[in-house]
ROGU-604662 format. One record per residue (C-alpha): x, z, y; residue in three letters. Coordinates in steps of 0.2 Angstrom, whole numbers, padded with zeros to 4 digits, always signed. Example, Ala and Ser with C-alpha at 12.3 -4.5 7.8 and 13.67 -1.06 7.14 Angstrom:
% residues 2
+0062+0039-0022Ala;+0068+0036-0005Ser;
END
This chain:
% residues 553
-0069-0047+0181Met;-0088-0045+0183Asn;-0096-0055+0169Ile;-0113-0047+0168Leu;-0121-0047+0185Lys;-0137-0040+0193Asn;-0142-0029+0178Ile;-0158-0020+0181Asp;-0174-0017+0171Asn;-0180-0034+0172Asn;-0167-0047+0168Asp;-0149-0050+0164Ile;-0140-0064+0174Asp;-0126-0073+0164Ile;-0117-0085+0175Ser;-0101-0095+0174Asn;-0095-0111+0183Asn;-0085-0118+0168Asn;-0092-0136+0166Lys;-0088-0135+0148Asp;-0101-0122+0145Asn;-0119-0125+0139Asn;-0127-0111+0149Ile;-0127-0109+0168Asn;-0137-0096+0178Asn;-0149-0092+0165Ile;-0161-0077+0167Asn;-0165-0069+0151Ile;-0181-0058+0151Asn;-0178-0041+0143Lys;-0192-0045+0131Glu;-0182-0058+0122Ile;-0176-0052+0105Asp;-0157-0047+0103Asn;-0154-0062+0091Ser;-0158-0074+0105Lys;-0148-0065+0118Ile;-0133-0065+0106Phe;-0136-0084+0103Phe;-0136-0088+0122Tyr;-0120-0078+0125Ile;-0111-0085+0110Phe;-0114-0103+0115Lys;-0105-0100+0131Asn;-0087-0104+0127Lys;-0080-0093+0141Tyr;-0090-0077+0135Leu;-0086-0081+0117Lys;-0068-0082+0120Asn;-0068-0066+0130Leu;-0078-0057+0116Ile;-0065-0062+0103Phe;-0051-0057+0115Tyr;-0057-0039+0115Phe;-0061-0039+0097Leu;-0043-0044+0093Arg;-0036-0030+0105Leu;-0047-0017+0096Phe;-0041-0024+0079Asn;-0023-0025+0083Asn;-0022-0007+0090Phe;-0032+0002+0077Lys;-0017+0013+0073Tyr;-0001+0016+0083Tyr;+0013+0028+0082Ser;+0020+0037+0098Phe;+0036+0048+0099Ser;+0027+0058+0113Asn;+0012+0059+0123Ile;+0020+0052+0139Lys;+0024+0036+0129Glu;+0006+0036+0124Leu;+0000+0037+0142Asn;+0011+0023+0148Gln;+0005+0011+0134Phe;-0004-0004+0142Lys;-0018-0005+0128Tyr;-0021+0014+0126Lys;-0040+0011+0129Ser;-0041+0001+0113Tyr;-0033+0014+0102Leu;-0043+0022+0088Phe;-0030+0031+0076His;-0014+0037+0083Ile;+0001+0047+0077Ser;+0011+0059+0089Leu;+0028+0066+0084Lys;+0031+0077+0099Glu;+0018+0086+0110Ile;+0017+0101+0122Asn;+0003+0109+0130Gln;+0005+0103+0148Asp;+0006+0085+0141Asp;-0011+0088+0133Thr;-0020+0094+0148Leu;-0013+0080+0159Gln;-0015+0065+0147Tyr;-0028+0068+0133Leu;-0042+0071+0146Gly;-0039+0053+0152Asp;-0055+0043+0150Thr;-0045+0028+0145Ser;-0041+0038+0128Leu;-0060+0041+0125Ser;-0060+0028+0110Asn;-0047+0039+0100Ile;-0056+0047+0085Arg;-0041+0052+0073Ile;-0024+0060+0078Ile;-0010+0062+0066His;-0001+0077+0074Leu;+0015+0085+0070Ile;+0016+0101+0080Thr;+0022+0120+0078Asn;+0008+0125+0090Asn;-0009+0127+0084Ile;-0016+0131+0101Ser;-0014+0113+0105Ile;-0026+0108+0092Val;-0039+0119+0099Arg;-0036+0112+0116Glu;-0039+0094+0109Ile;-0055+0100+0102Asn;-0061+0106+0119Gln;-0056+0090+0127Ile;-0064+0079+0114Asn;-0073+0087+0100Ser;-0076+0070+0091Asn;-0057+0068+0088Ile;-0052+0072+0070Lys;-0035+0080+0067Ile;-0023+0076+0053Glu;-0011+0090+0055Leu;+0007+0092+0049Ile;+0012+0110+0053Ala;+0029+0117+0051Lys;+0024+0135+0055Val;+0023+0151+0045Ser;+0011+0161+0057Asp;-0007+0163+0053Glu;-0020+0152+0061Phe;-0034+0161+0070Glu;-0050+0153+0075Glu;-0045+0137+0066Phe;-0052+0122+0076Pro;-0066+0113+0066Ser;-0060+0096+0071Asn;-0045+0097+0058Val;-0050+0089+0042Ser;-0033+0087+0034Ser;-0018+0100+0035Leu;+0000+0097+0028Ser;+0011+0113+0029Arg;+0029+0107+0028Lys;+0038+0124+0026Val;+0057+0125+0024Leu;+0060+0140+0012Ala;+0075+0147+0004Asn;+0076+0149-0014Phe;+0087+0159-0026Lys;+0088+0160-0045Arg;+0083+0175-0055Gln;+0091+0181-0071Gly;+0079+0171-0081Asp;+0084+0155-0071Asn;+0067+0154-0063Ser;+0066+0150-0044Leu;+0059+0164-0032Ile;+0057+0163-0014Gln;+0071+0172-0004Asp;+0066+0174+0014Ser;+0049+0166+0017Phe;+0031+0172+0015Lys;+0015+0162+0018Leu;-0001+0171+0021Asn;-0016+0161+0027Lys;-0034+0160+0024Ile;-0039+0142+0026Tyr;-0055+0137+0034Pro;-0069+0131+0022Glu;-0071+0114+0031Phe;-0054+0108+0027Leu;-0055+0093+0014Lys;-0037+0088+0012Cys;-0022+0101+0010Leu;-0004+0100+0007Glu;+0006+0116+0004Ile;+0023+0120-0004Pro;+0016+0134-0015Phe;+0002+0146-0018Phe;+0005+0164-0012Asn;-0012+0172-0013Gly;-0020+0161+0000Asp;-0039+0158+0000Ala;-0041+0140-0003Leu;-0055+0130+0006Pro;-0071+0131-0004Lys;-0075+0112-0002Tyr;-0057+0106-0004Leu;-0057+0088-0011Lys;-0038+0084-0011Ser;-0023+0096-0014Leu;-0005+0093-0015Lys;+0005+0108-0020Ile;+0024+0111-0023Gly;+0023+0124-0037Ile;+0008+0129-0047Leu;+0007+0142-0061Asn;-0012+0145-0062Asn;-0026+0132-0062Phe;-0039+0146-0060Asn;-0035+0149-0041Ile;-0041+0131-0037Leu;-0058+0126-0032Pro;-0066+0119-0048Lys;-0082+0111-0041Glu;-0076+0100-0027Thr;-0057+0095-0031Leu;-0056+0077-0034Glu;-0037+0074-0032Tyr;-0023+0086-0038Leu;-0005+0082-0036Glu;+0008+0095-0042Ile;+0027+0094-0039Asp;+0032+0107-0052Asn;+0022+0115-0065Ile;+0028+0129-0077Lys;+0014+0130-0090Met;+0007+0120-0104Ser;-0011+0113-0102Ile;-0022+0121-0114Thr;-0041+0124-0117Gln;-0039+0142-0110Asp;-0030+0139-0093Asn;-0045+0132-0084Gly;-0041+0114-0080Leu;-0055+0108-0092Lys;-0068+0116-0080Gln;-0063+0105-0065Phe;-0079+0094-0066Lys;-0076+0083-0050Ala;-0057+0080-0054Leu;-0053+0061-0055Lys;-0035+0060-0052Gln;-0021+0072-0058Leu;-0002+0068-0054Arg;+0012+0079-0060Ile;+0029+0074-0052Asn;+0043+0085-0056Ile;+0044+0097-0070Gln;+0056+0110-0076Thr;+0051+0107-0093Met;+0042+0094-0104Leu;+0024+0095-0101Leu;+0013+0100-0116Glu;-0005+0094-0116Ile;-0016+0101-0129His;-0031+0093-0137Glu;-0047+0094-0127Asn;-0039+0102-0112Ser;-0041+0089-0099Leu;-0057+0087-0088Pro;-0069+0075-0096Asn;-0072+0065-0080Asn;-0053+0062-0076Leu;-0049+0044-0073Glu;-0031+0044-0068Val;-0017+0054-0076Leu;+0001+0052-0070Asp;+0014+0063-0079Cys;+0033+0062-0077Ile;+0037+0071-0093Lys;+0027+0073-0108Trp;+0031+0084-0123Ser;+0028+0079-0141Gly;+0015+0065-0147Gly;-0001+0059-0141Leu;-0015+0064-0153Lys;-0032+0056-0154Ser;-0042+0070-0144Asn;-0029+0073-0131Thr;-0035+0061-0117Leu;-0052+0062-0109Pro;-0065+0049-0114Ser;-0067+0042-0096Tyr;-0048+0039-0093Leu;-0044+0023-0084Lys;-0026+0024-0079Lys;-0011+0033-0088Leu;+0007+0034-0084Arg;+0020+0044-0095Met;+0038+0042-0090Asn;+0045+0049-0106Thr;+0046+0044-0125Ala;+0030+0046-0134Ile;+0024+0046-0152Leu;+0008+0037-0153Leu;-0006+0040-0166Ala;-0018+0026-0170Pro;-0034+0026-0159Asn;-0026+0039-0147Cys;-0032+0030-0132Tyr;-0050+0030-0125Pro;-0058+0013-0124Asn;-0061+0015-0106Thr;-0042+0014-0103Leu;-0037-0002-0093Val;-0020+0002-0086Asp;-0006+0010-0096Leu;+0013+0013-0092Glu;+0024+0022-0105Ile;+0043+0025-0104Ser;+0046+0023-0123Glu;+0037+0022-0140Ile;+0046+0030-0154Ile;+0044+0030-0173His;+0027+0023-0172Ser;+0021+0009-0183Pro;+0012-0003-0171Leu;-0004-0011-0176Ser;-0020-0019-0168Ser;-0026-0001-0167Ser;-0012+0006-0157Thr;-0018+0000-0140Phe;-0036+0002-0133Pro;-0047-0014-0135Thr;-0051-0015-0116Asn;-0033-0013-0110Leu;-0030-0025-0095Ile;-0012-0019-0089Ser;+0002-0013-0100Leu;+0020-0009-0097Arg;+0032+0000-0110Val;+0050+0001-0105Asn;+0057+0003-0122Lys;+0049-0003-0138Ile;+0054-0003-0157Pro;+0054-0022-0159Thr;+0047-0036-0148Leu;+0039-0044-0163Glu;+0029-0028-0168Ser;+0025-0024-0150Tyr;+0018-0041-0145Cys;+0008-0044-0160Asn;-0001-0027-0158Ser;-0007-0031-0140Leu;-0026-0033-0137Pro;-0034-0049-0132Ser;-0041-0041-0117Ser;-0024-0040-0109Leu;-0021-0048-0092Arg;-0005-0041-0086Lys;+0010-0038-0096Leu;+0028-0031-0092Val;+0041-0034-0105Ile;+0056-0023-0100Ser;+0069-0024-0114Glu;+0080-0039-0117Lys;+0077-0046-0134Phe;+0081-0063-0143Leu;+0064-0065-0151Pro;+0060-0076-0166Gln;+0047-0087-0158Thr;+0039-0091-0174Ser;+0033-0073-0177Ser;+0027-0069-0160Ile;+0011-0072-0152Thr;+0006-0065-0134Leu;-0013-0064-0130Pro;-0019-0080-0123Ser;-0028-0073-0108Gly;-0013-0065-0099Ile;-0012-0070-0081Leu;+0002-0059-0075Asp;+0018-0059-0085Leu;+0035-0051-0081Glu;+0050-0054-0092Val;+0067-0046-0092Pro;+0077-0062-0090Glu;+0077-0081-0090Phe;+0082-0088-0107Asn;+0076-0101-0119Lys;+0069-0089-0131Tyr;+0055-0083-0120Tyr;+0048-0101-0115Gly;+0039-0105-0131Pro;+0030-0088-0132Ile;+0023-0088-0114Ile;+0004-0092-0114Pro;-0002-0107-0104Ser;-0014-0095-0095Ser;+0000-0086-0085Val;-0002-0088-0066Gln;+0009-0074-0059Tyr;+0027-0075-0067Phe;+0041-0063-0063Arg;+0059-0062-0069Val;+0070-0047-0067Arg;+0087-0054-0071Ser;+0097-0070-0074Ile;+0114-0073-0080Glu;+0127-0077-0067Ser;+0129-0095-0062Asn;+0113-0099-0072Ser;+0102-0113-0065Phe;+0084-0113-0064Leu;+0076-0124-0077Lys;+0058-0130-0075Pro;+0056-0129-0094Ser;+0057-0109-0092Leu;+0043-0108-0080Ile;+0025-0110-0086Pro;+0016-0125-0079Ser;+0001-0115-0075Ser;+0011-0103-0063Cys;+0005-0101-0046Thr;+0016-0086-0041Tyr;+0034-0086-0045Leu;+0046-0071-0041Gln;+0064-0075-0044Leu;+0076-0061-0050Pro;+0087-0052-0037Pro;+0104-0060-0044Gln;+0098-0078-0042Phe;+0109-0087-0029Asn;+0110-0105-0034Asn;+0106-0120-0024Pro;+0089-0128-0026Phe;+0089-0147-0028Thr;+0074-0159-0029Pro;+0067-0158-0047Gly;+0071-0140-0050Asp;+0054-0132-0047Ile;+0047-0145-0035Ser;+0040-0154-0051Val;+0029-0138-0055Ile;+0014-0143-0044Glu;+0004-0127-0047Asn;+0017-0116-0038Ile;+0009-0110-0022Lys;+0019-0094-0018His;+0037-0092-0020Leu;+0047-0075-0018Val;+0066-0075-0018Phe;+0077-0061-0023Gly;+0088-0051-0012Ser;+0104-0061-0016Ser;+0098-0078-0013Phe;+0107-0086+0002Asp;+0107-0105-0001Gln;+0101-0118+0011Gln;+0084-0126+0007Ile;+0086-0145+0006Val;+0072-0158+0009Val;+0061-0161-0006Gly;+0067-0146-0016Ser;+0051-0136-0015Leu;+0034-0139-0021Pro;+0019-0139-0010Gln;+0019-0120-0007Leu;+0007-0110+0003Leu;+0019-0095+0006Ser;+0037-0092+0004Ile;+0046-0075+0005Thr;+0065-0074+0007Phe;+0075-0059+0002Gly;+0085-0047+0013Cys;+0102-0057+0012Asn;+0095-0074+0017Tyr;+0103-0081+0033Asn;+0102-0100+0032Gln;+0096-0112+0046Pro;+0080-0122+0042Phe;+0083-0140+0041Ile;+0068-0151+0048Lys;+0056-0155+0034Asp;+0064-0143+0022Ser;+0049-0132+0022Ile;+0034-0141+0016Pro;+0020-0144+0029Asp;+0008-0135+0016Ser;+0016-0118+0020Val;+0006-0107+0030Thr;+0016-0091+0028Ser;+0034-0087+0029Ile;+0043-0070+0027Thr;+0061-0067+0033Leu;+0073-0053+0027Gly;+0083-0040+0036Ala;+0099-0051+0039His;+0091-0067+0045Phe;+0099-0071+0062Glu;+0096-0090+0064Gln;+0089-0099+0079Val;+0071-0104+0075Ile;+0062-0119+0084Thr;+0045-0126+0080Lys;+0053-0143+0075Glu;+0060-0135+0059Cys;+0044-0125+0054Leu;+0028-0132+0046Pro;+0015-0139+0058Asn;+0002-0128+0049Asn;+0011-0112+0049Leu;-0001-0097+0053Lys;+0009-0082+0048Thr;+0027-0077+0051Ile;+0035-0060+0047Asn;+0052-0054+0053Phe;+0060-0039+0045Ser;+0074-0029+0054Asn;+0081-0046+0060Ser;+0089-0052+0075Asn;+0083-0070+0074Ala;+0082-0080+0090Val;+0065-0089+0093Ile;+0066-0104+0104Arg;+0048-0109+0099Ser;+0035-0108+0086Leu;+0021-0120+0080Pro;+0005-0119+0091Asp;-0004-0116+0074Ser;+0003-0098+0073Ile;-0010-0084+0071Glu;-0001-0069+0065Asn;+0016-0062+0070Ile;+0024-0046+0062Thr;+0041-0040+0069Ile;+0048-0025+0061Ser;+0062-0015+0070Lys;+0068-0031+0078Ser;+0073-0040+0094Asn;+0067-0057+0089Val;+0052-0060+0101Phe;+0052-0066+0119Ile;+0036-0059+0126Phe;+0033-0073+0139Ser;+0029-0084+0124Gln;+0013-0074+0119Ile;+0002-0084+0131Ser;+0008-0100+0122Asn;+0000-0095+0106Phe;-0018-0099+0109Lys;-0023-0095+0091Asn;-0014-0079+0090Leu;-0025-0066+0081Asn;-0013-0052+0076Leu;+0004-0046+0084Leu;+0013-0031+0076Lys;+0029-0025+0083Ile;+0041-0011+0077Asn;+0031-0009+0061Val;+0039+0004+0050Cys;
END
């Protein structure tokens, strides 16, 4: 289709015979500024629709995953790909297909291979392609290609225990001098390797010495297993650029001494933490902290910069107004001494609160901060209703007693987002939650499998069903206000546009085998995950379709 004709140094001829267009056979002199040219083109309905058509293609295929390169070559829209993942690749395939000009838009390849020479070959074919490499090899990489910006070495090693019960490597040795231009690296352990000088992100399985790491550039450090305490003498304090530290699995409780963490650290995530938390332990710029262990808190032990805090358990600590930082926004403590002392010690800055333990509070002695917007409670019961602030907009409940019904009085009237507990599976009737006019987003738990009757739902904008929902939709049971519906793994009903809202824009299918007869003309976005639900001949019927995702993992 030749849209722009007779292009030379003097004019651009844009022509179209569509009678609905405002522009026909217009010659635009090259001296006219670009904004006017754009205006002339954009007023032409045919050209405008064509522009948006190609924009949608580029947006829809920004990232795609392929099992092998032949599958990539057969992909109809390969010329619109930008970021791809390849699971299997060999050298002959690379020569035959990656030189194809239709793949010239590709800029990033997520590559899983045992052959580093393939990476060099890709670099020769197109030096603009950046490689995110996952290598399962133990050989050294010579002349490492400069287009690799990220490397993950997935090595299967055998371990055995020494007499002191520590792990040693049994039959594997990793020797590699990594190139300086690598920015992201994932390795199972350190074995004398020279790490990249300008490394910004490192994930490592086992670490016994901080001094081997690049201190000037490293911004993200993730360690699976650490076998040392963090003290002022072991070097971590000197990491000037480090913003995030995550320690996943430890063979011992981690002990962090005072003034031993980098001053600029913003995120600290530790699974196990030994002892208490003293006033000078945490860096002064810390914003987010997660400790999945029991902790003894001292007054004023948190910096005022901390806004997000998650603790497994508070033990033997008298809670007061000085327990938590004054600027805290999000808080979750899984186990607390008493609900009364906990709630009454919360700062007024709090916007998100998770109450994990089940209590029967005496409402007269409990006050939650009046500015809380996001609240999660352990269960539906009459004791929590009076203490919920009128400011709450996002309301989540984790459990409900069997055969309990949903009472509107237990839901804050200000709630706009309601997430029901996994156990909830009672029928909805008009008057249950339909009377709460502010609810716009409703999320059902995994057990819910009751038919929605007409008039039982408020004027929602979105509704999400759990994995076990498998009920047919009754006409007018879903309010016309709903613009987004998400269906779970076991939904296998017949869907027609007559039973769906007229204004529906987004529908998501997850691992389902639904039978689609038709969808509303208003549909704009369709997501189908590992599913057989879609008849491709229908695509042309959805004139407003902007996004179609299929087989999304």
